[in-house]
C-alpha positions in Angstrom: 1.6 4.6 -6.1 2.5 3.2 -9.5 3.3 6.7 -10.8 5.5 7.5 -7.8 7.2 4.2 -8.3 8.8 5.5 -11.5 10.3 8.4 -9.5 11.6 6.1 -6.8 13.2 4.0 -9.5 15.2 6.9 -11.0 15.9 8.7 -7.7 17.3 5.8 -5.6 18.6 3.7 -8.6 18.1 0.5 -6.6 16.8 -1.7 -9.4 13.3 -2.7 -10.4 13.0 -5.7 -8.1 14.0 -3.8 -5.0 12.0 -0.6 -5.8 8.9 -2.4 -6.7 9.0 -4.1 -3.3 7.8 -0.8 -1.8 4.5 -1.1 -3.7 4.4 -4.9 -2.9 4.8 -4.3 0.8 2.3 -1.4 0.7 -0.4 -3.5 -1.0 0.4 -6.6 1.1 0.2 -4.6 4.3 -3.1 -3.1 3.1 -4.7 -6.5 2.6 -2.9 -8.3 5.5 -3.9 -5.7 8.0 -7.5 -6.7 7.4 -6.8 -9.9 9.5 -5.8 -7.8 12.5 -8.5 -5.3 11.8 -11.1 -8.0 12.1 -9.9 -8.9 15.6 -9.6 -5.3 16.6 -13.1 -4.5 15.3 -14.6 -7.3 17.3 -12.9 -5.9 20.5 -13.1 -2.1 20.0 -15.7 -1.6 17.3 -15.4 -0.8 13.6 -15.6 3.0 14.0 -12.6 3.3 16.3 -10.4 1.0 14.2 -11.2 2.8 11.0 -10.5 6.2 12.5 -7.2 5.0 13.9 -6.3 3.9 10.4 -7.0 7.4 9.1 -4.7 9.0 11.7 -2.0 6.4 11.0 -2.1 7.1 7.2 -1.6 10.9 7.9 1.5 10.2 10.0 2.8 7.6 7.5 2.8 9.9 4.5 4.4 12.7 6.4 7.2 10.3 7.6 7.6 9.0 4.1 8.2 12.5 2.7 11.4 12.6 4.9 12.7 9.2 3.5 16.5 8.9 3.0 16.5 5.4 1.4 14.6 2.4 0.1 14.6 0.6 3.5 13.0 3.7 5.1 10.2 3.7 2.5 9.7 0.0 3.0 8.8 0.7 6.6 7.1 4.1 6.4 5.2 3.9 3.1 5.1 0.2 2.7 4.3 -1.1 6.2 2.6 1.8 8.0 0.8 3.5 5.2 -0.4 0.1 3.8 -1.5 -1.0 7.2 -3.5 2.2 7.7 -5.5 1.6 4.6 -6.2 -2.0 5.6 -7.5 -0.8 9.0 -10.0 1.4 7.1 -11.0 -1.1 4.4 -11.9 -4.1 6.4 -14.3 -2.4 8.9 -16.0 -0.5 6.0 -16.6 -3.6 3.9 -17.9 -5.6 6.9 -20.1 -2.8 8.0 -21.6 -2.6 4.5 -22.4 -6.3 4.6 -24.2 -5.8 7.9 -26.1 -2.7 6.9 -27.7 -4.1 3.8 -30.0 -7.1 3.6 -31.3 -6.1 0.2 -29.5 -4.3 -2.6 -26.2 -5.4 -1.2 -24.6 -5.8 -4.6 -25.4 -2.3 -5.8 -24.4 -0.9 -2.4 -21.0 -2.7 -2.7 -20.6 -1.5 -6.3 -21.3 2.1 -5.5 -18.9 2.1 -2.5 -16.1 0.4 -4.5 -16.6 2.6 -7.5 -14.7 5.2 -5.5 -11.6 3.1 -6.4 -12.3 3.7 -10.1 -12.8 7.4 -9.6 -9.6 7.6 -7.6 -7.7 5.6 -10.3 -9.0 8.1 -12.9 -8.2 11.3 -10.9 -5.0 10.4 -9.0 -2.5 9.3 -11.8 -2.6 12.7 -13.7 -2.9 14.6 -10.4 0.0 12.6 -9.0 2.1 13.2 -12.2 1.4 17.0 -12.0 2.4 17.1 -8.3 5.5 15.1 -9.0 6.5 17.5 -11.8 5.8 20.5 -9.7 6.8 19.5 -6.2 8.8 16.3 -6.5 8.0 13.0 -4.8 8.6 14.4 -1.3 6.2 17.2 -1.8 3.7 14.9 -3.3 3.7 12.5 -0.4 3.4 15.5 2.0 0.3 16.6 0.1 -1.1 13.1 0.2 -1.0 13.2 4.1 -4.0 15.6 4.6 -5.9 14.0 1.7 -5.7 10.6 3.4 -6.7 12.1 6.8 -10.2 12.6 5.4 -10.7 8.9 6.0 -11.3 9.8 9.6 -14.4 11.7 8.6 -15.7 8.8 6.6 -14.9 6.4 9.5 -17.0 8.5 11.9 -20.1 7.5 9.8 -19.7 3.8 10.6 -22.7 3.6 12.9 -22.6 0.5 15.2 -25.5 -1.9 14.7 -26.5 -5.3 16.0 -28.3 -7.9 13.9 -31.2 -10.0 15.2 -29.5 -13.0 13.7 -26.5 -12.4 16.0 -28.7 -13.0 19.0 -30.2 -16.1 17.4 -26.8 -17.6 16.7 -25.7 -16.9 20.3 -28.8 -18.5 21.8 -28.3 -21.5 19.6 -24.5 -21.8 18.9 -24.9 -25.2 17.3 -27.6 -24.0 14.8 -25.2 -22.6 12.3 -25.5 -22.8 8.5 -22.5 -24.9 7.4 -22.7 -24.4 3.7 -23.5 -21.8 1.2 -27.0 -21.4 -0.1 -28.8 -18.6 -1.9 -30.6 -17.5 1.2 -27.6 -17.5 3.5 -26.5 -13.9 3.1 -30.1 -12.7 3.2 -30.9 -14.5 6.5 -30.5 -11.5 8.7 -34.1 -10.8 9.7 -33.7 -7.3 11.0 -31.5 -4.8 12.7 -31.6 -3.5 16.3 -30.0 -0.1 17.0 -27.4 0.2 19.7 -25.7 3.1 21.3 -22.5 1.2 22.0 -19.2 1.1 20.2 -19.4 -2.1 18.2 -21.6 -4.8 16.9 -20.3 -7.2 19.5 -21.8 -5.5 22.5 -24.9 -7.6 22.9 -22.9 -10.9 23.0 -22.9 -11.1 26.8 -26.4 -9.7 27.3 -28.5 -12.0 29.5 -31.2 -14.0 27.9 -34.9 -13.4 28.7 -36.1 -15.6 31.5 -38.7 -17.3 29.3 -36.0 -18.2 26.7 -33.3 -19.1 29.2 -31.9 -22.6 28.7 -31.3 -25.2 31.4 -28.2 -25.2 33.5 -26.5 -27.9 31.5 -27.3 -26.2 28.2 -26.1 -22.9 29.5 -22.8 -24.5 30.5 -22.4 -26.0 27.0 -23.2 -22.7 25.4 -20.5 -21.0 27.4 -18.0 -23.6 26.4 -19.0 -23.2 22.7 -18.7 -19.4 23.0 -15.2 -19.8 24.6 -14.1 -22.1 21.7 -15.5 -19.7 19.1 -13.6 -16.8 20.6 -10.4 -18.8 20.8 -10.6 -20.6 17.5 -13.0 -18.4 15.5 -10.6 -17.8 12.6 -9.8 -21.5 12.3 -13.2 -23.0 12.7 -14.4 -21.2 9.5 -12.5 -23.7 7.4 -14.4 -26.5 9.1 -17.8 -24.9 8.9 -17.4 -23.6 5.4 -15.6 -26.2 3.2 -15.6 -23.9 0.1 -13.7 -21.2 2.0 -10.4 -23.0 1.3 -11.0 -22.9 -2.4 -12.1 -19.3 -2.2 -8.9 -18.0 -0.6 -6.7 -19.9 -3.1 -8.7 -18.3 -5.9 -8.3 -14.8 -4.4 -4.5 -15.3 -3.9 -3.9 -16.3 -7.5 -5.9 -13.4 -9.0 -4.2 -10.9 -6.6 -0.8 -12.3 -7.7 -1.6 -11.5 -11.3 -3.2 -8.2 -10.8 -0.3 -6.9 -8.6 2.1 -7.3 -11.6 -0.2 -5.2 -13.9 -0.8 -2.5 -11.3 2.9 -2.1 -10.5 4.6 -2.3 -13.9 2.0 -1.1 -16.4 3.0 2.5 -16.4 6.7 1.7 -16.4 6.2 -0.7 -19.3 4.3 1.9 -21.3 7.2 4.4 -20.8 9.7 1.8 -22.0 7.6 1.3 -25.1 8.2 5.0 -25.9 5.1 6.7 -24.4 5.4 9.9 -22.5 5.1 10.1 -18.7 1.7 11.8 -18.8 0.3 9.5 -21.5 1.5 6.4 -19.6 -0.1 7.7 -16.4 -3.3 8.4 -18.3 -3.6 4.7 -19.1 -4.4 4.0 -15.4 -7.0 6.8 -15.5 -8.7 5.1 -18.5 -8.7 1.8 -16.6 -10.0 3.6 -13.5 -13.0 5.4 -15.1 -13.9 2.2 -17.0 -13.7 0.3 -13.8 -16.0 2.8 -12.1 -18.7 2.7 -14.8 -18.6 -1.1 -15.2 -18.7 -1.6 -11.4 -21.9 0.4 -11.1 -23.5 -1.2 -14.1 -22.6 -4.7 -12.8 -24.3 -3.9 -9.5 -27.5 -2.7 -11.1 -27.6 -5.6 -13.5 -27.1 -8.3 -10.8 -29.2 -6.6 -8.1 -31.7 -4.0 -9.2 -32.7 -5.9 -12.4 -33.5 -9.1 -10.6 -30.5 -11.1 -11.8 -29.8 -13.1 -8.6 -27.7 -15.9 -9.9 -24.4 -16.1 -11.5 -22.5 -13.6 -9.2 -19.6 -16.0 -8.7 -19.4 -16.8 -12.4 -19.5 -13.1 -13.2 -16.6 -12.6 -10.9 -14.6 -15.4 -12.5 -15.4 -14.0 -16.0 -14.1 -10.6 -14.9 -10.9 -12.0 -13.7 -10.4 -14.0 -16.9 -11.0 -10.9 -19.0 -8.5 -8.9 -17.0 -5.9 -11.7 -17.5 -6.4 -12.0 -21.2 -6.1 -8.2 -21.7 -2.9 -8.1 -19.6 -1.5 -10.9 -21.7 -1.9 -8.7 -24.8 0.3 -5.9 -23.3 3.6 -7.4 -24.5 2.5 -7.3 -28.1 0.9 -3.8 -27.9 3.3 -1.6 -29.8 1.2 1.6 -30.2 -0.6 3.9 -27.8 -4.0 3.0 -29.3 -3.4 -0.7 -28.5 -2.3 0.1 -25.0 -5.5 2.2 -24.5 -7.5 -0.8 -25.8 -5.9 -3.2 -23.4 -6.3 -0.7 -20.5 -10.0 -0.4 -21.4 -10.6 -4.2 -21.4 -8.6 -4.5 -18.1 -10.9 -1.9 -16.7 -14.0 -3.8 -17.8 -12.7 -7.0 -16.2 -11.6 -5.2 -13.0 -15.0 -3.4 -12.8 -16.8 -6.8 -12.9 -14.8 -8.5 -10.2 -13.9 -5.6 -7.9 -17.7 -4.9 -7.4 -18.3 -8.5 -6.4 -15.3 -9.2 -4.2 -17.2 -8.6 -0.9 -20.4 -10.1 -2.4 -18.7 -13.4 -3.2 -17.2 -13.6 0.3 -20.5 -12.9 1.9 -22.3 -15.5 -0.3 -19.7 -18.2 0.6 -19.3 -17.6 4.4 -22.6 -15.8 5.3 -23.1 -12.6 7.2 -22.2 -14.1 10.6 -18.7 -15.1 9.4 -18.1 -12.1 7.2 -15.6 -10.5 9.6 -13.3 -13.6 9.7 -13.9 -14.4 6.0 -13.0 -11.0 4.8 -10.0 -10.8 7.1 -8.5 -14.1 6.0 -9.3 -13.6 2.3 -7.7 -10.1 2.4 -4.6 -11.5 4.1 -4.1 -14.1 1.3 -4.7 -11.3 -1.3 -1.9 -9.4 0.5 0.4 -12.3 0.1 -0.3 -12.3 -3.6 0.4 -8.6 -3.9 3.6 -9.1 -1.8 5.1 -11.8 -4.1 3.9 -10.7 -7.5 5.8 -7.4 -8.3 9.2 -8.5 -6.8 9.1 -11.7 -8.8 8.3 -9.9 -12.0 11.0 -7.3 -11.2 13.6 -10.1 -10.8 12.5 -11.6 -14.1 13.1 -8.2 -15.7 16.5 -7.8 -14.1 17.5 -11.3 -15.1 16.1 -11.4 -18.7 16.1 -7.7 -19.4 12.7 -8.1 -20.9 10.3 -5.7 -19.2 7.1 -7.4 -20.5 8.1 -10.8 -19.2 5.9 -10.5 -16.1 2.8 -9.8 -18.1 
């Protein structure tokens, strides 16, 4: 999207603040859709929601290739394409957290390393397509590529955790705070043939375990309150969750500025279009390698503590490297900053779902991931336009960094 942003900027001549809003809306819709995807996944199942997201992305890219103005792209590419990716991302991450009791960190690292591979491959490919077919043809080609998400979504096999039944049988016996054993408390997995992990919620209890009439009535009341206020009660049950979402909002705000304006800043410093786009490829491949290495180190090598501190260190390293961009005057310096940003991004992107799961636990991961992703979307929505306005006002393209 960052490479296409440069073409949008020159084609529509709408200014940096307005044009960068397309990427802001796209990324914000991507993350914010996770909140709605969490609700839809509970009702219809993760597989159906993710497959619908793949179909929506196909239609959104085709519609975007016919755009006649910035407002059109705000809706087609920003809202609809961004929402489609969010409908795929949230069910996939939640399913991963439910599938793995052990080796979850390395599983998360391997799955999210695809972002690094995509960041390495897509910028030069996108630049080649833009030079050969223009931005309309490029978006048209992206449509069938994104439709492959439907095939991946078909692999989201519905499962039901034994701990789900335990929490339903004892709704007041919930773990209120984070502990090292919280995410690992799922004792086992029971296969189902239904459409979602919520199917056994209303399954009658065995007669030998059935509670008294009064307890059964209280249980139904608690279940009704959880269904109605589930997304709100997480703040009461997990006090650290409020701190977590503020942290994710702030780092998303900063990352959004880098991802949106890095290529344009390199071009303004005198670099060629291909060289500037390759900076994102460098960041992407470094992110991929570091993400997998982080997963192996923290999971397979027995390093069980310090996951949250590793995440914080990765965010800090990314921020320090981004702050060096304004004083980077040569291509070698930009490559170095891109490399260090890739190292930091690889450390924290691999641990995003892991940190959420450690804080809220597997039972609350759907709500936790949805709300956190929504706040990340707000960060990506406000960051690029604000930095674009600063550029338009001060005429200093590195001010946002």
